[in-house]
N, C-alpha and C positions, 0 to 999 in steps of 0.2 A: 134604775132610771134609763139606762141604755136600752134595755129590753123593752121598756114601755114605749120609748121613742120609736123603736123599730116596728113595733106592732101598729103604730099609728101611721106608718108610711103606706103608700099605695102599693099594689102588687108589683107594678113595674119598678118602683123605687126599691122594693124589697129584693127583687131579683138582681138589681144592679149592685146593691150593697152586699148581697151574698156572693156575687161574682168577685167583688173586691176582696172579700174575706177568703174565699177559696184560693185566690191567686196570690195571696200575701205569703211571702217566704216563711214568716213565723208560724202561720197556720199549717203550711206544708210540713214544717219541721215538727210541729206538735202532733200531727197525724202520724208521722213516721215513728215518733216516740211512743205514741199510744199502741201502734201495731207491734212494736218491739217489746213493750213492757206489759202487754195485755194480761198474760198469765201470772205476773208478779204484783198486779195492782190489788189494793184492798177492795173488799166487796162493794163498799159505797162508791169509791172512785170508778170502779168498773161499770156499775149500773148507771150512775149519773152521766158518765162519759158517753155511753150508748144513747141515753135519753137526749143529751145535748146535741149529738151528731144528727140523730133522726129529726129533732125539732128544727135544726138549722137547714135541713133539706139535703144533707149529704146523700148521694144516690145509694139506694139500698143494696145494689148489686156490687158495690165496691168491696175489695178485699178487707178493708178496715172494718166496715159495718158487719160483714158476715163473720169475721174473726171474733168480734166482740160478742155477737149473738151466740156463737158456739162456746166461747169461754164462760159466758153467763149460764149457759145450759149445763156445762160441766160442774159449775160451782153452786148449783141451785141449793144443794143441801147445806151450804154454808151461809145462805142469805137469811137476814132477819126479816120480820114482817114488813118493815118500811121498804126495804130493798125489793122484796117480792112485789109489793104494791106498785112501785115505780116501774119495775120491769114489765109487769102485766099491762100497765097503761102504755108503755112504749111499744110492746109487741102488738097491742090492739090497733095502734095507729099505723102499722106497717103492712105492706102488701104481703099476701100469703105466698111463701115459698117453702122449700124443704126445711131450712133451718128455723124459720119463724114458726111453721106449723109444729115442728118437733119441740121447740121451746115452749109453745103454748100448751102442748100435751103434757110436758114435764111439769109445768106450773100447776096444771090440774091435779096431777098425782101428788105434788108437793102439798097442795092445800088439803088433799084428802088425808095425808099423813099428819098434818098439823092440827091437833085437836085442842091445844092450849090457847087461851086468850092472851093477848099482848100484856094486859095489866096484871095477869096472874104470874107470868114467867118472864119478866122484862129482861131483855138481852140474851135469853137462852135460846139456843138453836131449836127450832120447833121439831126437827127430825129426832133429836135426842130425847126430847120430852115424849114424843109419840112412841119411841122404842120402849121406854120404861113403862108407859101406860099399857102398851100391847102385851109386854111380857107379864105384867102383873094380872092382866085380865084375859090371858090367852084362852082359858077354858070357856069364855063367853063369846069367842069369835067364831062366826059361822065359817064353814069350809070355803065358800066362795070368797069371803073376805081374806082368808089366809093367802089364797092365790093372788088376789089383788094387791096385797101388801108386798109379796115377793116380786110381782111384776113392777110395782112402783119403785121398789129398791133397785131393780135392774135398770129401769128407765132413768133414774136419778143418779146412777153410778154410785149408789150408797151401799156401803158394805158394813154390816154389824154382825159379827159372828155370834154374839150373845143372843141377839134377836133371832137369827136363823136357827140357832141351837134350841131356843125355847119353843119355836114353832115345830121343829122336827121332833123334839121330845114329846110334845103334845100329840102330834099325829101318831108317833110310835106307840104311846101308851094307850091310844084309843083306836089302834089299827083295825080292831075287830068291828068297829062301827062303820068303817068306810068301805065302799066297794072298790074293786080293783082299778076301775077307771079313775077314781079320785086319787088313789095312791100314786098311780102312774103320772097323773097331772101334777101332783105335788113334787114328785121326783124330777120331772122334766123342768119345773120351775127352779128347783135347786141346782140342776145341771147348768142352766143359763147363768146362774150366779157364781158357778164354780165352787159351790158349797157341797160337801160330802156328808150327808146324814148317815153315818156308818151303821148305827143300830137298825134303822129303818131299811137300809139297803140289804143288810144281812137277813132280817126277818122276811122281807119280800122275796129274796132269792130262795130261802128255804121253802116258802109257800109254792113258788114256781117249780122247784125241784120235786116236791112231793106230788104235785099234780101238773104233769106236762101239758094237759089240755086246758090249763088255767087261763092261758092267753091265746088270743087269735093272732094271725100273722102280723097285722098292723101294730098291735100292742107289743108284740114280741120284738119287732124291729126298734120301736121306741125305747123299750127297756135295754136292749143291747147297746143302743146309742148312748143312753145315760150312763150305764156301767162303764162303757169304754172311755167316754170323755172324762168321767170322774176318776178313771184309773182305779176303780174299786175291785178288789178281789174278795168275793163273799167267803164266809167262814167255811162253807161246804166245798170250796175250791182252793184251800190253802196249800195243797201239796204241789206247789209250782216247782219246775225244774231249777229256775234261778235261785229260789229260796233254798232248795236242797243243796245246791252247789255251795252257797254261802255257809250253810250249816256245816258242810263237810270241811270247808276251808277254815272257818273260824272256830268250829267245835261246839257252838251253842247258839240257839236261836235268840238268846238274850244279848248277843254281841252285835246285833244290828236291828234296825227298824225298816219296814218295807211300806211303800205307799204312804208316806208321811204327809199329812195335811198341815200347812202352816198358815199364819195370818195372811190376809190380802189375797186369798185364793190360790196360793202357791202350793204345789205338791212336788215331792221329790221321790224318785224311785227307791233309793236306799239311803239310809243314814248310818254311818259308822262313826264311833267316837274313839279318839286316841289320846294318849297323854301328851303333854306339852311338847315333848321331843319327837312325837310321832314314831315312837319305838314300839308301843304296845297298844293293842286294842282294848278299850275299856268297856265293861258291860253296861248296857243301857237299862235303867230302871223305867218301867212302863209309865210311872207317874212323874218322872223327872223332866219337867218342861223347861226348867231353868238350871242347866248344868253349871258346874264350876267353870269360871272363866278360863281357868288354866287348861281345861280339857278342849282339845281340838275337835270340832264337829265337821265331819266330811259329808257333803251332799253329792250323791252320784246321780247324774241325769243321763238318760239314754236319749239321744237326739238323732233324727235323720240327717243325711247329708244336706238336704235342702234347707236346713236351719242354719247353714254356714254360708258366709260370703263366698263367691265364686272362686274355686281353686285354693281356698285358704281354710284355716281352722278357726277363723274369727266368727263367733256367733253373730247373727243378725236379728233385727226386729225384736220379737217377743222373747226369744231365748236370751239375747244380750241384756234386755231389761230385767228378765228374771234372774239372771246371774248376778247383776249388780245389786238387786234387792236382797238376794240371799246372802251376799257378802255383808250387807248392812245388818242382816239378822244374825250375823255371827258365824256363818257357814263358810268353809273352804270348799268351793264348788269344783267338782271334777266332771266335765262333760265328756261322755263316752259316745263316740260316733261308731256305732256298730255296723260292721260290714257283713259279718257272718257269726251267728244267725242275725236275722233282722230284728227280732224281738228279744228283750231280756228274759222273758219266760221260757224261751227256747234254749237258753244256756243249759248245758248238761254237764254234770260232773264227769271228768275224764276226757272231755272232747275239747277241740280247739275253739277259741273265741278270737275273731279278727276284729280289731278296732283301730281307728285312726286317732292318734294322740298329737296334740299341738306340740310344736318343737320346743316351746318353753317348758313343757311338762314331761318331756321324755325321761330325763334323768330321775325326776321325782317318781315317775311310774316304775322305772327299773328298780329303784331303791325299795319301793314298796313291795314289788313282786319278789325281789331277793329276800327281803325280810320275812316274807311268808313262805319262802321256799317253793315258789311257783315257777316252773320252768317256762321260758319264753324265748322267742327269736324275733328279730326285726325283719319283717318281710319286705317293706319298702322304706328305705332310709329317707327318701325325699319325694312325697306324693306330688308336691307342686311341680317338681322337675319333670316327672312323668306326664303330668297333665299338660305342661307346656310343650313337651315333645309330641304329644298326640293331637294337639289342637291344630286347626287348619293353617296352612301356609299359602303362599302365592301358588295358585293352580295354573298349570301349563295347559295350553289349548289341545295338545296332542292326547291328553287323557280323556277327552270328551268323545272319542270314537273308539268302538270296540277293538279295532285293529291295533290301536296304541294304548288301549285301556290298561292301566296298571292294577292288576288284581292283588298285588302285594302291598297296596296302600289302602288306607281308609278313605272313603269318599263322602262328601256332603250330599244332601238329598237332591240338589239340582243336578249333580253329575249322575246320580243313580237313575233319575228320571230320564236323562239323555241316553244313558246306557241301555235302559229298557227299550226305548224307542228304536235305537239303532240295532239292538240285538234282534228285535222282531223284524226289522226291515231287511237285515242281512240273512235271516233264516226263515223267510216267510213260508217256506214249504213245511216247516216243523213248528214254528213258534207263533202264537197269537197273544196279543196284549188285551186284557179285559179290565173293566172298572168294577170294583166291589161297592164303592160308595164314596162318601166324603168324610173327612175328619172334622173335628170341632172347628178348626181354623180353615176349613174349606179346601184342604189339600185332597187331591184325588188319590184313592187307594187302588193301585194297579197290581194285578197278579199276572204272571206269565203262564201260559198253558203250552207245554211241550207235548205234542201229539203227532204220532206218525199216522198218516192216512190209512184207514182200514175199513173193510166192509163189515167186520164182526163187532159185537158189543165189547166195550173196554171198561175197565175199572180205573180207579183214581188213587194216586198217592198224593196227599196234601202235605205241604211244607210251609211253615211261616217263620220269619226271623224278625228280630228287632221289636219285640213287644215291650221290652224295657230299653229306654233311650240310651243309657250309658254303656250298654253291652255291645260295643261297636263290632266286635269280632263276629257277632251273629249275622248281621246283614252282609258282612264280608264273605261269610261262608255261603250264604244263599247265592251270591253272585258267582262265587267259585264253582258251586255245584252246577249251575246253568252252563257256565263256560265248559266244564269238563264233559258234560253230557253232549253238548253240541259239537265239541271237537272230536269225540271218540265214538259216537254211536255207530259210525260206519265200520270201524275197525275192531271195536271191543265186542266180542260175541255175547257177553253177559248183558251189556247195555242194549245191544240190538235185540236180544231175546225179550227183555221185559218191556221195551218200547212197542213191541208188537201187540202186547196185551194190556199195557198200563199207560195211562196218561199222567203226566207229572204237572201238578199245579203248585207254583212257587210264588209266595208273597214275600218279596225281599225285605220290606219294612212295614210292619203292622202299625207301630206307634210313630207315625210320620211327624206329627207336631212336636212330640217329645224329642225325637231324634234331631230335628232342626234346632230345637232349643239347646240341646247338648253341644251342638257345634257352635252356636252363636253366643250363648249366655253362660251355661253351667255344664261343664263337662261331665259332672257326676249326677246329672238329673236322671231320674228313673221313670217317672209317671208320664201320663198324657198332659194336656194343657188346659182342660176345661175348668172354668172358674167355679168356685163354691163360696158360700157365705159372703155374697156381695163383692166377690173378687178379692177377699182377704187371703185366700189360699187357692192354689191351682193344682189340678191334676188328680187322676185316679190311677191306681195300679191296675192296669187292664188285665193282668193275670190273677186278679182277685175279683173280677167283675163278671165272670161267666156264671151261668145258672146251674152250678153244681155245688150243693150245700153252701150256697152263698151266705156270707156273713157269719159263719158258725165258728170258725177257728183260724188262728194265724192271720188275722186282719185287724184293721182299726176303723172305727167310724169317725175318727178325727181327720178332717180333710188336710191337715198339715202333715200327717204321717205319710211315710214312703209306701205304706201298705194299706192306704185308704181304699176301701172296696167300692166306693161310689154310693149313690143314693138308693140303688136297687140293682138287681141282676140285669145285666145288659143295659145299664143306664147310659153308657157312653156310646157315641156314634160308631167308633171304631169296633168295639166289641159287638155291637148289634149287626154291623155290616158283615163281619166274619161269620157270626152265628147264623144269621139268616141264610147266607150262601151255603154254608156247610150243611145245614138242615135240609136245604133243597136238593143236595147231592148225596145225602148220607147213605142211601141204599147202594151207591156206587163206590163210596170211599172205603177202602180196605185198611188204610194205614194213615195215622195222623202223626206228624213229626213237628215239634216246635223247638227252636234253638235259643239257648240262653248262655250266660256265663256268670260266675265262674264256679269251679269245683271239681271238674272232671268226673261227671256222674252221668249215668243213663237211668232216668227215673221212670218208673211205671206207676199206674194208678194204684192207690189213691193217696191224696194228701190230707183229707179230712178224717180218715179213719184208718186204723191198722188192719181192719178186716180185708182180706185179699179179694180181688175180683174173681169171678168164676173161671176165667181162663188164665189165672195167675201163673200156672206152670209154663204155659206157652209163652207168655210175656217175658218171664225170666229166662227161659231157654233162648229165645230169639235175642234178647238183650245181651246175654252173656256171649253169644256168638258174635254179635256186633262189636262188643268190647274187645274180644279176642282178635278180631280182624283189625281193629284200630291199633291195638298194642303191637301187632305184627309190623307196623310201618316204622315207628320210631321208639317203641318200647314204652310209650306213655300208658300209665295205668288208670283205668276207669272203674269205679264201683257201680254195681247194678242193683237196683232194688226199688221198693215203693218209697215215695217221698216221705211219708209219715215215719218210716222206719229208719232211713239212712240220712235224711236231711232235717226237716222240721215239718210240723203240721201246718197246712194251709187249706184254704177253701176257695172256691170260685175260679180255679185254674182252667185253662183251655184244655189241657191234657185230660183232666178228670171229666170235664164236660163232654169231650169228644167220645170218651169211652161209654159214658152213661147213655148217650143217644144211640149207641149201637155200633160204633166203629171199633172193631175187635182189637186192633193193635194201635196203641197210643203211647208215645214216648216224649219225654223232655230230655234234651241233651244240654247239660251244663258243660260248656267247652273249657279250654285251658284258661287259667292254670289253677293251682290250689292255694294261691294267695301271694305268691312272690310279686306279681304285678296286679292281681285282682282285676278290677274293672278297667284298668288302663293298660291292657296288654299291648306291648310295643308292636309296631308294624312289622318288625322282622320275625314276629311269631305267626303272622297270618298264614304264610305258605305251609309250614309244617302242621299247623292246627287244621287247616283246610284239607290237606292231603290225607292225614290220618282219619279225619272225620268222614271224608269221602269213602274210605274203606268200610267204615261202620254202616253208613247209610246205604251203600250199594248192597251190603250183606243183608240188610233188612228187606230191601226191595226185592232182591233175588229170592229170599225166603217166601215173600208174598207171591211172587210170580210162580214159583214152583208149586206152592201149596194150592193156589186157586186155578192155575193153568198148567197142570202136569202134561197135558197133551194138546195144549192150545185152546182148551175149552174151560169155561167157568165151572168150578166144582164147589159145591157146598158140603163141607165136612159135617159130621154129626155134632162135633163140639161147637163149631161156629153157628150151626142151626140152633143148637140148644141154647147158646148164649143169646141169640136174637129172640127166641121164644121167651126166655126168662126176662129179658129187658122189656119186651112187649107187655108181658103180664104185669111186671112191676110198674111200668109207666101207666098202664091202664088203671091199676089199683090206686095209684097216687092221684090221678085225675079224678076218679070217681069218689 
């Protein structure tokens, strides 16, 4: 009756009555309650509340209406036909915006899935009925319809492992009928759902392995993304180092499971089962999906530091939710924050593993290690304390000028910018400041050129620091190096000599956005800050983004990973700026040096293969001489060797790329220490670290100077000429 009376009012009267309704305290209270309880409402109350608000004329752009639209969208697969009809009518009467358009699209998919008539299946969820119908008639479904079904499930946030498995089994059993493009399309659709069709992934991997030319580059990158995000290891690649280490530790591969897929799209890296007292590891039967409740199931998750709240061991976002849900599934979750190596598959039997353990789990971890007779030592008793000590404090104005610049402290980016400007101003006869380009967040990338005026042609030594944000000792060294050169070039005969023939190009901070973020938000941040997947994750590991065997090994295609390699080689503005500049100067650059931490290593090419470069002997000889010079200062020991042999495999590094384009000497320095402080090296370590590293770097530069300028003239040795010719031929063959 009231509604009929309202409809008979004039438009002016209706506006007045609505105004009274909207301003009434009871209506305001009702709206607040709706907003608070939206996700707990029954499906009927939810849909009809939205319909009533829209019919009343509540503005569409209010938080309440937009929230109800989104919740209806999330619960679409729970709605019966009556609710779907009311929701469709409501959305049709609303102006088109992002949420309304998305909701209408989801309704279209919902109706596509619903093949039952209301009078045939009263009260039954249409999506459940469709799932059964599809599974029973899967052999009659065209391939395009298979993809549409998976896309609809993704849009509706509808997950049914039985349905996905039935579709995957069908494609698997008829794989010979489909071309490679169709299988790749199906695997990509599964990847978006977080579903792992194991048999199909294995068969497809074998097919690719047998015929390497089976895929073009575009399809290959798609396949790599699918396998990486699904965390699937094909049968042909089962001999992983982490698996071998566990077999050696537990004695049998039946004592654990690897890459376990669970309901609701969750996967765990390793599962180990123990008796109720956690005294003994229990063998896992392959078919045992419902173990005895007295058995303790342990889920090991390897997570990057970016998955934790700033400066803590508390997981955030998706990891926190995953941990809670795994607990509900009966797992005791152990989250391992790997520091060294970065990937679980790089864990090698007999070598150290560095990981951060929550304070609440330290004793449990010690007990477990002792039980299995695994030796260990606590490197950093309190990571948070170290982080707090290294974070910025009140900065004094005297630090902003080189005369009073404190080189034994870490400096934020704004002070490094000021230092660069002042150092160039105070040494204008020797130093010039140049721009390489802009970062993603529009910060200018400056490098310093230290060049003594000369009439003869000169060659270049390139140095960059700070490609990984959390490695603060790296930019500190680049600043120290510039300071030492400028203070001593007039009195040190070695420096005076090589400055007559060589120009020094120094990029103090390559990853400026990440470095700023590590000062302001997250001390242990590693990557850049470019957004991916609509801003749900940020950053690329710039040292996996160069065009050298890009995306092949030691990387991840998951943008949440600390070793995410980007969307393609040189996809990041920082990488592209450096690469373009170095390529323009490559004929003059004789040595490429890049500085990281930690590990106390001098690394030579390559990281993507154990095959040595053509000038491997020279690289090792010069590296060992540099390490000896470094050790002579304070006795610090450095290992020398190729990345793949003494550290771990990786691809897309700047060091490898520099060597492949023809720069003969290319090294990565992993500075102090070996894990006592790790990435949070205290400021009191800056001076000794920089002083000893200075000895190593000047030894390398001195070698370059004497080799190429024995009498003050450029000399091309037969070995370096041979290397250049080999690289030229190889690159020409690749392009053609």
